[in-house]
N, C-alpha and C positions, 0 to 999 in steps of 0.2 A: 096639841102637844102630844108627842108620842114618847113612850119609854121602852127601852129594850135592855134586857139583862144578859150579859155575857157571863157564863159560869166558869169556863176554863180558858186560859191557864190561870187567870186571876179574876176574881169576881168584880164585875164593873157594871154599874147601871148608867145607861146613856139616855138622856132625855133631850129631845130636840123639837123645835118648831121652825117657823120660817125666819126667825131672827136670832136664836141663841142655841148653843150646844152646851149641855151641862153634863159633866162627868162626875159620878159619885162612886166611891169605893166603899160598899157597905160591909165593912169588916169590924169585928169587935176590937181588935188590937191593931191600930194603925201605926205604921212606922213613923209617918210624918202627919201632923195635923193638917197640913196645907196641900194634901194630895188632890182634894176635890177641886174642880174647875168649872167656871161658867164663862164660856167664850162667846162673845157676840160675833155674829157672822161678819160684821163690818170690820173686825180686827183680824180676820183670817187672811193670811198672805198666800198660803199654798196648801194643797192637800194631795196626798198620794195614797194609792191603794195597792196592796200586794195580796192577792188571793191565797187562801190557805189550801195547800195541796197535801203533801205528806208531812209537812211541817206547819207550824202556826203561821197564819197570815197576820198582816198588820196594816193599820190605817194610821198614816202620819198627818198631823195637823200642825202647821207652823202659823203662829199667831203673834200679834203684838200686845204685850202687856201694858197696863196703864202707865208704867214708867218708861214706855217706848222701847223697851228691850224685847228682843224676839225670843220666843220659847217654842220648843217642839214637843208635842205630846204624841206618844206612840201607843196605840191601842192594839194589843195582841188578842188574837181570837183563833178558835178552832174551825174546822171545815163546816161544822153545823151552823156557824154564824156567817158564812160567806154571803148569803143572799141579803140579809138585813144590813150588814156592813157595807155592801156594795150600794145598797139603796141610800144609806147615809152619805157615802162618798159622792154619789150622783147629785144629791141635794146640795152638798157643799160645793162641788165643782160647777154646777149650774149657777149657783150664786156668784162664784168668782168670775164666771164668763159674762155676766151681765154688764152692759156698758155703765160706766160710772155716771151718776146723776150730777150734773154740774149746777152750781149755784148761779142762777141767772137773775137773781132778784135785783142786782144793780142795773141790768138792762131794762127791766120793767120800771124801775124807779126813774131812770133816764127818760124813757118814753113818756112817763107821766109828767115829768118836769117840762118836756118839750110841748106836750099838749096844753099845759097851763100857760106857757109862754105864748103859744099860738092864740089861745083864747084872750090873753091880756092884750096882745097886739091887735086883735080884731075888735077889741072894746068890750 
């Protein structure tokens, strides 16, 4: 698990590993109590990265909330944070490009049933 702190334009602590992305706003006076997020990689639908040049850059993450609604989180950052945010973007983009693992348990169950039927027929 790795943690990265963005200081400008808004203080944000990003913690991530190979399964979850957590966003924490460590401020004393929060506008909203529900600003912090824990986003499982499996719920991420898309990710976009815009490098900071003379303006702030941003990382956009579109994910599915537990109630099946889509929500977009935009992380703003300065030029000093380009390298680390690009690394986070690469991790998320690589995860999205992986082929989906299919549930083939029904095939294994069917093969097992066929093997039992064959053994029964053979005595």
